[in-house]
Structures are given as structure tokens and as C-alpha cells.
C-alpha positions, 0 to 999 in steps of 0.5 A, a space after each residue: 521267407 520274405 515279409 509282407 508290410 503291414 501297418 503294425 507297431 513296433 516296425 522299423 523303418 521299412 518304407 522307402 518311397 523314391 522319387 525322381 524326374 529328369 536326370 534321376 534315372 541313372 542315380 537311381 540304377 545306381 542306388 538299386 545296384 548297391 543295395 543288399 539283397 537281404 534288404 529288410 524293407 520295399 521300395 516304391 519308386 515314382 518317376 515322371 514317364 510318358 504314356 508307355 514305360 518300360 521302367 521296371 525292365 530298365 531298372 531290373 537290369 543292375 538292381 540287387 533286388 527284384 523290381 516289377 510294376 505296382 499292381 493295385 491291391 497286392 500286398 508288397 513284400 520286403 526285399 522287392 521294388 516296386 514302380 508306378 506305372 503310365 497314367 495312374 498314381 501310386 499309393 499305400 493304403 492300408 496294408 496294400 498299394 492302389 493305383 488310381 487315375 486321380 487328377 493330375 499332381 504338379 502336371 504329372 500322373 503318376 506324381 512323386 507328391 501322391 506316393 510320398 503323402 500316402 505313405 506318410 498317412 498310411 506308415 508315418 515314422 516307418 517312412 524314408 522319402 528320397 527325392 532325386 534329380 528332376 525338374 520343378 518341385 514334384 516331391 517337396 510337399 511330399 517329403 514335408 508330409 513324411 516329416 509332419 509324420 515322423 518319417 525321414 527325408 533324404 535328398 540327393 546332392 544337387 551339386 551331383 544332380 543332373 536336373 537339381 530343381 526338384 532337390 533344390 526345391 526339397 531343401 528349401 522347403 523341408 527339415 531334411 535329415 540328410 543330403 547325399 550322393 548316390 552311392 551314400 544314399 545307397 549306404 545310408 538306406 540299408 543302415 536306416 531301414 534296420 532301425 526301430 521307428 518311432 511310435 505312430 504320431 496323430 496324422 494331420 487332417 490336411 494330410 489325409 485329406 489330400 491322400 483321400 482326394 488322389 485315391 478319388 475317395 473324396 471331392 468335396 468343396 468343403 474339404 478345399 476350404 478346410 485345406 486353405 483359402 480361395 485364390 484369384 487363380 484358376 486351374 490350367 487344366 480344368 479352368 475351375 477356382 484354386 485354393 491356395 495352400 501355405 504348406 510351411 514355407 511352400 506356396 501350393 494350389 489345388 482345385 475342386 477336381 483335385 489338380 494340384 500345382 507348386 508355384 513353379 509348376 503353375 508357371 510352367 503350366 500356364 507357359 504351356 496354356 499360353 503357347 497353346 494359344 499362341 499356337 492357335 493364333 498362328 495357325 488362324 492368322 496363317 489359314 486367313 491370309 492363305 484364304 484371302 490371297 485365294 478370294 484376291 486371286 479369283 476377284 482378280 481373275 474376274 476384272 475386279 482389281 480393286 476388290 483384289 487389291 483390298 483382299 490383298 492388304 487383308 491377307 498381308 494383315 494377317 500374315 503379319 499377325 501370324 509372324 507376330 504369334 510366331 516371334 511370341 512363341 520362339 521368344 517364350 522359350 529363351 528364358 524358360 527354365 523348365 526342363 522337359 522329361 523328353 530325355 527320360 521318357 525316351 529312355 523308358 519308353 524304348 528299350 535299346 537291347 531290344 
């Protein structure tokens, strides 16, 4: 009989949490295909996905272990893989899984940091965190939380990652236990989950607070003050004040609503907001130019050539402004290192076998 996972003393390292983004699907499929069928642990997976997903089905094709979407309130069992669903964070809480439509973290929901942090707060040293290929830095803060609570940290070797940003960020800011290739990760997990976990330590207050915020159990500005200090920046999503959190060598930001960002996620989100504003300005100037051209044509047809000429000059000014916005938008993509998840989303939203 498969064992249910519960918070208990004398446990093994039987909680494996995996986070990935762009380029992580393929290596995760490889890992799941090489794990033993009698794995005495359960796996929880968060990959950045779109509004719809068949990720569980895609992963289940080659997995030795059964793969299913996580369900809120369900008690996980050893030998199973549970996958985060679109639009909701996956958290571990007590002896069960929890799905919450909490604030996005690092522009994502589900977010890797949320899963990792909740696992650390609930299971402490029983947790093994694995960061795979992906852009930006989601997973770094969560992996730090796992280490601070006595768990183990494994990172895919960036040299073999399709998109190395997530593994590189974790290596910069976390005292990682292992840096491995995909096949090595599978073999190492099969061994580590059979080892006893150290005693449960006191879980740091900040980790418990941030886990509670993601679970929508806490929204208090006093809690924000306990996590960090007010910054001069505003949240790109809700435009509220941001608190700056010094998490070891990692600097993060969180607003009162609960939106959270690593520094590079902040830059990426601000870039998106600038692009949106430039696009709006470009469209507005194009519409104004066309409107004034029509006004000019109307005045000219009524014999008011002088007014028509004036309106044509205004239309030309608006057209030049629109072209400037277009050039700014185009130049903003030249040095942008942010890798989108469109390829990954395409893979998990549309089943090529259907």
C-alpha cells in the first residue's frame, strides 16, 4: 500500500519539489522516465504554463510514476507525481496539497518559489528542491528557503540547460548541494529519498510569513515591515508600494497585495509595462494622425485651404510621433535577454498526439 505523506518525526527525505520554465520540459521528462517505480517519495512539479495545460498528460507519457494534476485538499502519496495547474499556486500545507489563486510571484502563477517555500515551511529537512532550465530567477528564493530549513538543493548543470538563467541564479545565491545533468539528477534522487532526514528545525519567521501570504492567509502591512524595508519602487502589477527584502545575497521585492519579484523579474515586468505604454502611445498617435487627415480633407473640400494645410502639418507631426514610438518599441527588443515561455506553453497547451 502506498504511503501517504504526513508531517512526522523520523521521516525520510521523501518530499521532492521541482521547478522549471523554458527548456525544462524535456529534461523533466527524462528524469521521470528514469526514476524507479517503487520510489518512496512523492514529487511536486511547477512549470510556468499558460491559461490551459495538458502538462500532466505530456509528462505521464514517459514517466515510470503516475502523473496527475494537483487537487486542493488531497493528501499526496509516495510514488506519485503532482503537477501544478494553470492560474493557481501549488502549496504544501500540513498533510495535504493546497491550490490558491494568490498574487503572482516573478510574473508567474503557479510560481516555483511558492511551492518550494511552502514545502520548506511544512516539511523542513525532508525536502529536496530541484531547479531545472528556465529564464529569470524563479526558484532561487524558494531553494534558499529549503536550505535554511535543512533540506537539500539540486540544480541542473547550466552548461546542459537549454535556458540556463534559473540554474545560474540559484548557483549565485544558494549554497547548492549538487549540480547535475538530467540523468544524474534521476539517479541521485533515487538514492537521496531513501536517506533519513535530520530533525525538524525551527522554521524561520520570514519563510512562514511568505508562505502564509501565498496561501492568502495573511495580508498585513505589519508583516511586510517584518520581511523587509520600504523601497522607492512601485509594483509593476498593482502600482502599490514595494518592500525590499535582502535574502542573503539575493535582493527581492514584495508589495502589500503580495506580488513578489526577484530583481531581474522586476526589470522584465517593468519592460513589459513600458512596451504596453509605448504601444498605446503609438496607436493613439496613429489614430490622431488619421483623424486630422480626414479633418484636413473635409476643410479642403469646403475651400478652406489654409486651415487644411495647418491640419496636414499637425497630422504629419502625429505620424512622426507614432513612428518614434514604433522605433522605441523595436529597439527595446534588441538587448532584451528575457526568454519567453511561448515554446514551452505551446508544448503543454496543444497535444500533438490529438
